[in-house]
N, CA, C and O atoms as CSV, one atom per row, in Angstrom:
chain,resi,resn,atom,element,x,y,z
A,1,MET,N,N,-0.846,-50.958,-4.699
A,1,MET,CA,C,0.243,-51.911,-4.688
A,1,MET,C,C,0.445,-52.516,-6.083
A,1,MET,O,O,1.578,-52.771,-6.490
A,2,ILE,N,N,-0.628,-52.739,-6.796
A,2,ILE,CA,C,-0.512,-53.309,-8.139
A,2,ILE,C,C,0.227,-52.341,-9.053
A,2,ILE,O,O,1.022,-52.748,-9.899
A,3,LYS,N,N,-0.053,-51.037,-8.866
A,3,LYS,CA,C,0.639,-50.031,-9.667
A,3,LYS,C,C,2.140,-50.065,-9.381
A,3,LYS,O,O,2.961,-49.912,-10.285
A,4,TRP,N,N,2.486,-50.270,-8.095
A,4,TRP,CA,C,3.901,-50.347,-7.690
A,4,TRP,C,C,4.574,-51.557,-8.323
A,4,TRP,O,O,5.703,-51.461,-8.803
A,5,LEU,N,N,3.882,-52.699,-8.326
A,5,LEU,CA,C,4.460,-53.911,-8.925
A,5,LEU,C,C,4.619,-53.756,-10.431
A,5,LEU,O,O,5.595,-54.240,-11.004
A,6,LYS,N,N,3.662,-53.083,-11.080
A,6,LYS,CA,C,3.793,-52.865,-12.523
A,6,LYS,C,C,4.973,-51.955,-12.822
A,6,LYS,O,O,5.655,-52.123,-13.833
A,7,ARG,N,N,5.211,-50.991,-11.940
A,7,ARG,CA,C,6.326,-50.060,-12.148
A,7,ARG,C,C,7.663,-50.802,-12.043
A,7,ARG,O,O,8.559,-50.594,-12.861
A,8,ILE,N,N,7.787,-51.643,-11.062
A,8,ILE,CA,C,9.040,-52.396,-10.890
A,8,ILE,C,C,9.169,-53.454,-11.979
A,8,ILE,O,O,10.239,-53.617,-12.565
A,9,GLY,N,N,8.104,-54.160,-12.245
A,9,GLY,CA,C,8.141,-55.220,-13.234
A,9,GLY,C,C,8.504,-56.551,-12.614
A,9,GLY,O,O,8.945,-56.629,-11.467
A,10,VAL,N,N,8.312,-57.567,-13.378
A,10,VAL,CA,C,8.560,-58.923,-12.908
A,10,VAL,C,C,10.046,-59.143,-12.657
A,10,VAL,O,O,10.420,-59.794,-11.681
A,11,VAL,N,N,10.888,-58.611,-13.521
A,11,VAL,CA,C,12.330,-58.811,-13.380
A,11,VAL,C,C,12.844,-58.137,-12.106
A,11,VAL,O,O,13.652,-58.710,-11.375
A,12,GLY,N,N,12.377,-56.937,-11.852
A,12,GLY,CA,C,12.789,-56.243,-10.626
A,12,GLY,C,C,12.317,-56.969,-9.388
A,12,GLY,O,O,13.052,-57.074,-8.406
A,13,PHE,N,N,11.083,-57.476,-9.428
A,13,PHE,CA,C,10.549,-58.226,-8.298
A,13,PHE,C,C,11.373,-59.470,-8.031
A,13,PHE,O,O,11.718,-59.758,-6.885
A,14,LEU,N,N,11.691,-60.209,-9.085
A,14,LEU,CA,C,12.502,-61.420,-8.915
A,14,LEU,C,C,13.899,-61.088,-8.406
A,14,LEU,O,O,14.462,-61.836,-7.606
A,15,PHE,N,N,14.464,-59.968,-8.865
A,15,PHE,CA,C,15.785,-59.569,-8.397
A,15,PHE,C,C,15.788,-59.340,-6.894
A,15,PHE,O,O,16.656,-59.852,-6.187
A,16,PHE,N,N,14.813,-58.568,-6.401
A,16,PHE,CA,C,14.777,-58.288,-4.976
A,16,PHE,C,C,14.396,-59.511,-4.153
A,16,PHE,O,O,14.833,-59.652,-3.011
A,17,LEU,N,N,13.589,-60.391,-4.722
A,17,LEU,CA,C,13.248,-61.635,-4.029
A,17,LEU,C,C,14.494,-62.494,-3.845
A,17,LEU,O,O,14.755,-62.991,-2.750
A,18,VAL,N,N,15.257,-62.665,-4.914
A,18,VAL,CA,C,16.484,-63.471,-4.841
A,18,VAL,C,C,17.493,-62.805,-3.910
A,18,VAL,O,O,18.168,-63.483,-3.135
A,19,LYS,N,N,17.596,-61.492,-3.985
A,19,LYS,CA,C,18.519,-60.773,-3.114
A,19,LYS,C,C,18.163,-60.991,-1.641
A,19,LYS,O,O,19.052,-61.221,-0.820
A,20,GLY,N,N,16.897,-60.923,-1.307
A,20,GLY,CA,C,16.466,-61.163,0.072
A,20,GLY,C,C,16.743,-62.585,0.512
A,20,GLY,O,O,17.176,-62.814,1.641
A,21,LEU,N,N,16.496,-63.546,-0.371
A,21,LEU,CA,C,16.761,-64.943,-0.022
A,21,LEU,C,C,18.246,-65.198,0.179
A,21,LEU,O,O,18.628,-65.979,1.051
A,22,VAL,N,N,19.084,-64.551,-0.614
A,22,VAL,CA,C,20.535,-64.702,-0.451
A,22,VAL,C,C,20.960,-64.143,0.901
A,22,VAL,O,O,21.771,-64.760,1.592
A,23,TRP,N,N,20.429,-62.989,1.290
A,23,TRP,CA,C,20.785,-62.424,2.597
A,23,TRP,C,C,20.348,-63.332,3.736
A,23,TRP,O,O,21.080,-63.493,4.713
A,24,LEU,N,N,19.156,-63.932,3.624
A,24,LEU,CA,C,18.717,-64.873,4.655
A,24,LEU,C,C,19.658,-66.068,4.734
A,24,LEU,O,O,19.992,-66.520,5.829
A,25,TYR,N,N,20.086,-66.579,3.592
A,25,TYR,CA,C,21.020,-67.703,3.564
A,25,TYR,C,C,22.336,-67.315,4.225
A,25,TYR,O,O,22.891,-68.098,4.995
A,26,VAL,N,N,22.842,-66.122,3.937
A,26,VAL,CA,C,24.106,-65.665,4.528
A,26,VAL,C,C,23.979,-65.573,6.042
A,26,VAL,O,O,24.878,-65.997,6.768
A,27,ILE,N,N,22.866,-65.020,6.523
A,27,ILE,CA,C,22.669,-64.885,7.974
A,27,ILE,C,C,22.638,-66.251,8.641
A,27,ILE,O,O,23.289,-66.452,9.666
A,28,PHE,N,N,21.888,-67.198,8.074
A,28,PHE,CA,C,21.810,-68.531,8.668
A,28,PHE,C,C,23.144,-69.264,8.561
A,28,PHE,O,O,23.488,-70.032,9.459
A,29,PHE,N,N,23.898,-69.049,7.496
A,29,PHE,CA,C,25.205,-69.682,7.348
A,29,PHE,C,C,26.167,-69.177,8.418
A,29,PHE,O,O,26.890,-69.967,9.025
A,30,ILE,N,N,26.180,-67.872,8.649
A,30,ILE,CA,C,27.055,-67.302,9.683
A,30,ILE,C,C,26.653,-67.822,11.052
A,30,ILE,O,O,27.514,-68.143,11.871
A,31,ARG,N,N,25.358,-67.909,11.307
A,31,ARG,CA,C,24.881,-68.405,12.602
A,31,ARG,C,C,25.289,-69.860,12.811
A,31,ARG,O,O,25.694,-70.235,13.911
A,32,SER,N,N,25.187,-70.678,11.773
A,32,SER,CA,C,25.549,-72.085,11.922
A,32,SER,C,C,27.057,-72.240,12.120
A,32,SER,O,O,27.500,-73.119,12.859
A,33,CYS,N,N,27.847,-71.388,11.458
A,33,CYS,CA,C,29.299,-71.445,11.654
A,33,CYS,C,C,29.672,-71.055,13.080
A,33,CYS,O,O,30.562,-71.663,13.674
A,34,SER,N,N,29.009,-70.059,13.631
A,34,SER,CA,C,29.335,-69.638,14.989
A,34,SER,C,C,28.918,-70.699,16.000
A,34,SER,O,O,29.580,-70.869,17.024
A,35,GLN,N,N,27.829,-71.415,15.726
A,35,GLN,CA,C,27.415,-72.482,16.629
A,35,GLN,C,C,28.403,-73.643,16.566
A,35,GLN,O,O,28.670,-74.277,17.587
A,36,GLN,N,N,28.943,-73.927,15.395
A,36,GLN,CA,C,29.934,-74.994,15.275
A,36,GLN,C,C,31.204,-74.626,16.024
A,36,GLN,O,O,31.833,-75.496,16.626
A,37,GLN,N,N,31.593,-73.364,16.003
A,37,GLN,CA,C,32.781,-72.932,16.733
A,37,GLN,C,C,32.567,-73.095,18.232
A,37,GLN,O,O,33.488,-73.481,18.952
A,38,LYS,N,N,31.347,-72.800,18.711
A,38,LYS,CA,C,31.050,-72.964,20.137
A,38,LYS,C,C,31.106,-74.432,20.532
A,38,LYS,O,O,31.588,-74.768,21.613
A,39,GLU,N,N,30.612,-75.309,19.658
A,39,GLU,CA,C,30.641,-76.739,19.955
A,39,GLU,C,C,32.073,-77.259,19.981
A,39,GLU,O,O,32.398,-78.123,20.796
A,40,LYS,N,N,32.932,-76.748,19.105
A,40,LYS,CA,C,34.328,-77.177,19.090
A,40,LYS,C,C,35.051,-76.727,20.352
A,40,LYS,O,O,35.944,-77.421,20.839
A,41,ALA,N,N,34.671,-75.569,20.881
A,41,ALA,CA,C,35.325,-75.056,22.078
A,41,ALA,C,C,35.015,-75.925,23.289
A,41,ALA,O,O,35.834,-76.039,24.200
A,42,GLY,N,N,33.844,-76.532,23.300
A,42,GLY,CA,C,33.479,-77.439,24.383
A,42,GLY,C,C,33.236,-76.707,25.680
A,42,GLY,O,O,32.745,-75.578,25.689
A,43,ASN,N,N,33.584,-77.361,26.783
A,43,ASN,CA,C,33.334,-76.812,28.111
A,43,ASN,C,C,34.408,-75.833,28.556
A,43,ASN,O,O,34.279,-75.224,29.618
A,44,SER,N,N,35.465,-75.669,27.770
A,44,SER,CA,C,36.543,-74.783,28.190
A,44,SER,C,C,36.146,-73.313,28.121
A,44,SER,O,O,36.731,-72.476,28.808
A,45,SER,N,N,35.153,-72.997,27.294
A,45,SER,CA,C,34.739,-71.600,27.194
A,45,SER,C,C,33.651,-71.305,28.213
A,45,SER,O,O,32.769,-72.125,28.466
A,46,ARG,N,N,33.736,-70.118,28.788
A,46,ARG,CA,C,32.753,-69.722,29.787
A,46,ARG,C,C,31.577,-69.057,29.098
A,46,ARG,O,O,31.741,-68.447,28.041
A,47,PRO,N,N,30.388,-69.168,29.685
A,47,PRO,CA,C,29.265,-68.428,29.120
A,47,PRO,C,C,29.483,-66.926,29.266
A,47,PRO,O,O,30.169,-66.476,30.183
A,48,SER,N,N,28.900,-66.161,28.360
A,48,SER,CA,C,29.144,-64.726,28.350
A,48,SER,C,C,28.637,-64.042,29.608
A,48,SER,O,O,29.113,-62.958,29.944
A,49,SER,N,N,27.684,-64.644,30.315
A,49,SER,CA,C,27.143,-64.010,31.504
A,49,SER,C,C,28.134,-64.049,32.668
A,49,SER,O,O,28.013,-63.257,33.603
A,50,SER,N,N,29.116,-64.959,32.624
A,50,SER,CA,C,30.058,-65.058,33.734
A,50,SER,C,C,31.294,-64.186,33.530
A,50,SER,O,O,32.151,-64.121,34.411
A,51,ILE,N,N,31.398,-63.525,32.399
A,51,ILE,CA,C,32.553,-62.679,32.128
A,51,ILE,C,C,32.333,-61.328,32.800
A,51,ILE,O,O,31.306,-60.680,32.598
A,52,SER,N,N,33.294,-60.921,33.588
A,52,SER,CA,C,33.175,-59.623,34.248
A,52,SER,C,C,34.322,-58.736,33.803
A,52,SER,O,O,35.447,-59.203,33.623
A,53,ILE,N,N,34.038,-57.469,33.628
A,53,ILE,CA,C,35.031,-56.500,33.207
A,53,ILE,C,C,35.130,-55.446,34.297
A,53,ILE,O,O,34.123,-54.883,34.725
A,54,SER,N,N,36.347,-55.188,34.740
A,54,SER,CA,C,36.521,-54.158,35.757
A,54,SER,C,C,37.196,-52.948,35.126
A,54,SER,O,O,38.131,-53.075,34.336
A,55,TYR,N,N,36.710,-51.800,35.486
A,55,TYR,CA,C,37.252,-50.546,34.989
A,55,TYR,C,C,37.977,-49.839,36.124
A,55,TYR,O,O,37.452,-49.742,37.233
A,56,THR,N,N,39.162,-49.352,35.857
A,56,THR,CA,C,39.903,-48.609,36.871
A,56,THR,C,C,40.116,-47.193,36.380
A,56,THR,O,O,40.344,-46.953,35.194
A,57,TYR,N,N,40.038,-46.269,37.306
A,57,TYR,CA,C,40.220,-44.857,36.964
A,57,TYR,C,C,41.672,-44.506,37.099
A,57,TYR,O,O,42.266,-44.695,38.161
A,58,ARG,N,N,42.252,-43.997,36.041
A,58,ARG,CA,C,43.642,-43.580,36.080
A,58,ARG,C,C,43.665,-42.076,35.822
A,58,ARG,O,O,43.681,-41.627,34.676
A,59,GLY,N,N,43.668,-41.331,36.880
A,59,GLY,CA,C,43.567,-39.887,36.707
A,59,GLY,C,C,44.733,-39.116,37.160
A,59,GLY,O,O,44.741,-37.890,37.054
């Protein structure tokens, strides 16, 4: 593993570390935005478990 880190170097390691942290931030930001949208919708929206889809055969 030390050989691998020497090959990448400190700059490469920091680049991938920052890149990973940015992706985590993006994921949490999207999740928080979706939760805020659910809160704004209030009780008017149904939970996903109560949604039923019916398929009809048209042959």
